C-alpha positions in Angstrom: 0.2 -0.1 -0.3 1.2 3.6 -1.1 0.7 5.6 1.6 1.4 9.7 1.7 0.7 12.5 3.8 0.1 15.5 1.1 -0.9 19.5 2.0 -2.8 20.9 1.0 -2.5 24.6 2.6 -1.6 25.6 6.2 -4.0 23.7 7.8 -5.3 21.3 5.7 -3.9 18.1 4.3 -4.6 14.3 3.3 -3.7 11.0 3.6 -3.4 8.6 1.0 -4.0 4.1 1.2 -3.2 3.5 -2.6 -3.4 -0.3 -3.0 -0.5 -1.9 -4.0 0.4 -2.8 -8.4 0.4 -6.7 -8.0 2.9 -8.6 -10.9 0.5 -10.9 -10.2 -3.2 -10.0 -10.8 -5.0 -7.0 -11.5 -1.7 -6.0 -13.2 -2.0 -2.2 -14.1 -5.8 -2.0 -12.7 -7.3 1.3 -12.3 -9.4 0.9 -9.3 -12.3 3.8 -8.3 -11.0 6.1 -5.3 -13.5 6.8 -2.4 -12.6 10.3 -0.4 -13.6 9.9 2.4 -14.8 13.3 4.8 -14.8 12.3 8.9 -17.6 14.4 10.9 -16.7 16.1 14.0 -19.1 19.0 13.8 -16.9 21.3 11.2 -14.4 22.1 15.1 -12.7 18.6 14.3 -12.3 15.8 12.2 -12.7 12.0 14.5 -10.7 9.3 13.8 -13.6 7.0 14.0 -15.2 7.9 10.4 -11.0 7.8 9.5 -8.7 5.3 8.6 -10.7 2.7 9.4 -13.3 3.5 7.3 -10.6 3.8 4.2 -9.0 0.7 4.9 -13.0 -1.1 5.3 -12.4 0.2 1.7 -9.5 -0.9 0.5 -10.6 -4.0 1.5 -12.9 -4.4 -1.3 -10.3 -3.5 -3.8 -10.2 0.6 -3.6 -8.2 3.1 -3.4 -8.7 5.7 -0.5 -8.0 8.9 0.8 -8.4 10.7 4.2 -9.6 14.0 3.9 -8.3 16.3 7.2 -9.2 19.8 5.9 -9.6 22.7 8.1 -11.2 22.4 11.6 -10.3 24.0 15.0 -11.9 27.5 14.7 -8.1 27.9 12.4 -10.2 30.0 10.2 -14.2 31.9 9.8 -17.0 29.7 7.5 -14.8 26.1 7.9 -17.7 24.7 5.3 -16.1 27.5 2.4 -12.9 25.9 3.0 -13.3 23.2 3.5 -14.9 22.6 0.5 -11.7 24.1 -1.4 -9.6 21.9 -0.3 -12.2 18.8 -0.8 -12.1 20.2 -4.1 -8.0 20.4 -4.2 -8.4 17.0 -3.3 -10.5 15.8 -6.5 -8.4 18.1 -9.4 -5.5 16.6 -7.1 -6.2 12.6 -8.0 -7.5 13.3 -11.5 -4.0 14.8 -12.3 -2.5 12.2 -10.5 -4.7 9.4 -11.7 -2.5 7.3 -14.3 1.2 7.4 -11.9 -1.8 5.8 -9.2 -4.1 3.8 -11.7 -7.3 5.3 -10.7 -10.3 4.9 -12.1 -11.2 8.2 -13.5 -15.2 7.6 -13.8 -15.5 6.2 -10.3 -14.2 9.3 -7.8 -16.3 8.8 -4.8 -17.0 11.2 -1.9 -17.8 9.0 1.1 -18.9 11.7 4.2 -19.9 11.1 7.8 -22.3 14.0 9.5 -20.6 17.4 9.1 -18.8 15.6 6.6 -21.3 14.2 5.2 -22.5 17.6 4.3 -19.1 18.6 3.1 -19.5 16.1 1.5 -22.7 16.8 -0.5 -21.5 20.2 -0.8 -19.0 18.7 -3.3 -21.6 15.9 -4.9 -23.7 19.2 -5.8 -21.3 22.1 -6.5 -18.4 20.1 -8.4 -19.8 21.4 -11.7 -19.8 25.3 -10.2 -17.8 27.9 -12.6 -17.4 29.6 -8.9 -15.9 26.5 -7.2 -13.7 25.9 -10.7 -12.9 29.4 -11.5 -11.6 29.3 -7.1 -9.0 25.9 -8.5 -7.3 27.5 -11.0 -9.4 24.7 -12.9 -12.1 22.9 -15.3 -15.5 21.2 -14.1 -13.8 18.2 -15.2 -11.4 17.6 -13.4 -13.8 18.4 -10.0 -15.9 15.9 -11.4 -17.8 13.4 -8.1 -19.2 10.5 -10.4 -21.0 8.7 -6.7 -21.8 9.9 -3.2 -22.0 8.0 0.3 -23.3 9.8 2.9 -23.9 8.7 7.1 -26.2 10.2 9.0 -25.4 13.7 7.6 -25.8 17.2 8.2 -28.0 18.2 5.0 -29.4 21.4 6.5 -29.8 23.8 9.3 -33.1 25.9 9.8 -31.8 28.7 12.0 -28.1 30.9 12.2 -26.8 29.9 16.0 -27.6 32.5 19.2 -25.2 35.8 18.4 -22.3 34.1 21.0 -23.8 30.5 20.9 -20.7 28.2 20.3 -21.8 25.7 18.6 -22.0 22.0 18.2 -18.4 20.1 19.4 -16.9 23.4 20.9 -15.7 21.9 23.5 -12.6 20.3 20.9 -11.4 23.3 20.3 -9.2 25.2 22.8 -10.4 28.7 21.7 -13.6 28.2 19.9 -15.5 30.5 18.1 -18.8 31.2 17.6 -20.8 28.4 15.8 -21.8 31.3 13.0 -18.7 31.9 12.6 -17.0 28.6 12.8 -20.3 27.8 9.8 -21.1 31.1 7.9 -17.6 33.8 9.2 -19.8 36.2 10.1 -21.2 36.6 14.2 -24.8 38.1 12.2 -26.0 35.3 8.9 -28.2 36.9 7.0 -31.0 34.5 4.4 -28.1 34.0 1.5 -25.6 32.5 3.8 -27.9 30.0 5.5 -29.5 28.8 2.1 -25.7 29.1 1.0 -24.9 26.2 3.6 -28.5 24.6 3.1 -27.5 21.0 0.4 -31.2 21.3 0.1 -31.0 24.4 -2.0 -28.2 22.4 -4.2 -29.2 19.9 -5.3 -29.3 20.0 -9.6 -29.4 17.2 -12.2 -25.4 17.1 -12.7 -25.4 15.9 -8.7 -24.2 12.6 -8.5 -26.0 9.2 -7.4 -25.9 8.7 -3.7 -26.2 5.4 -0.8 -27.6 7.3 2.6 -27.7 5.7 5.7 -29.4 6.9 8.9 -31.0 5.7 12.5 -34.2 6.1 13.4 -32.9 7.2 17.4 -30.4 9.9 16.1 -31.2 13.0 18.0 -27.6 15.1 16.8 -29.2 14.8 13.6 -32.4 13.9 12.8 -33.5 11.5 10.2 -35.6 14.4 8.1 -32.4 15.2 7.2 -31.6 12.6 5.0 -35.7 11.7 4.0 -36.0 15.2 2.9 -32.1 15.0 0.8 -34.2 11.7 -0.7 -37.5 13.8 -1.7 -34.8 16.5 -3.8 -32.8 14.0 -5.0 -35.9 12.4 -6.5 -37.3 15.5 -7.7 -33.8 15.8 -9.6 -34.0 13.0 -10.7 -31.2 11.2 -8.6 -31.1 8.0 -8.6 -30.3 7.1 -4.7 -30.8 4.2 -2.3 -31.1 4.6 1.0 -31.3 2.9 4.5 -32.5 3.9 7.3 -32.1 1.9 11.1 -35.1 2.2 13.7 -32.2 1.4 16.4 -29.0 3.5 17.4 -27.8 7.3 18.2 -25.4 9.8 15.9 -22.0 8.7 14.5 -21.8 4.8 15.0 -19.3 4.7 12.4 -19.0 1.7 11.6 -20.5 0.5 13.6 -18.7 -2.7 15.1 -15.9 -3.3 17.6 -13.0 -1.9 14.5 -15.0 2.0 15.2 -16.9 1.6 18.8 -15.5 3.8 22.0 -18.3 2.7 24.3 -20.7 -0.1 24.4 -23.1 2.2 22.3 -21.2 2.7 19.5 -21.4 -1.4 18.6 -24.5 -1.9 17.1 -25.0 -5.3 14.5 -27.7 -3.9 12.6 -26.8 -1.4 11.2 -23.1 -2.5 10.9 -24.5 -3.8 8.1 -24.7 -0.7 5.8 -21.1 -1.3 4.8 -22.2 -4.2 3.4 -25.2 -2.9 1.4 -23.0 -0.1 0.2 -20.9 -2.6 -1.3 -23.6 -3.5 -3.0 -24.6 -0.5 -4.3 -21.5 0.2 -5.6 -21.2 -3.3 -7.5 -23.3 -1.6 -9.6 -21.4 0.9 -10.5 -18.2 -0.6 -10.7 -15.7 -3.0 -11.9 
């Protein structure tokens, strides 16, 4: 396996998990690649949704990348910076496709919770001229072919209260307010909220999606995934969705490899990855 950390800027980077090009089997095979965006409320990036997920995708023959996007309140408006970092990562992957033996028709974005919001941002905005101009590239290099979302944050109904530090602020040494973290200003306007809410950005070039969530999630309500599904249907975007009745927020793989406490074990929810692999099989060789 080829592991390398590649710096994006002073606060963001990504790690590669590229399978060895064996001389015994699958010689010269171009593999799909999954770019993984861990969650953490845009305040931190969770290890439970990072390397173990990357290795799981490796185990079914896919290359993977972990995107360690800007967090820790090192900048205002983290989602915007994170989107640019995700786009840079996709661009870098396609520019190195021959060297890394990447199947450029199967560049996949995967995210959990706030990382699911980032993955959805990338899935909805890869074709926007504004994004390609900021990266000094073309939309073809930024294309997302498939998206995988676990308990994704899709929208916010309102901005935070002025002095509210927002979700997961206890993970940041010197936390900014939730509004500064999510919108870049203490007093967001409607246009800021509309831009953040990815329900508004689903379009005809949003890629097919696999989405899973739990009914009992009290951090990101299951309604968010249900509304996303309706919007995808309106735009004619194929998707597969699984809603599990039991299980808290942030289950990751739902097994012992990602469990921090007993409630993170959920053998039923853990089936999401097998279901996802079956879904992928209709798109990839």
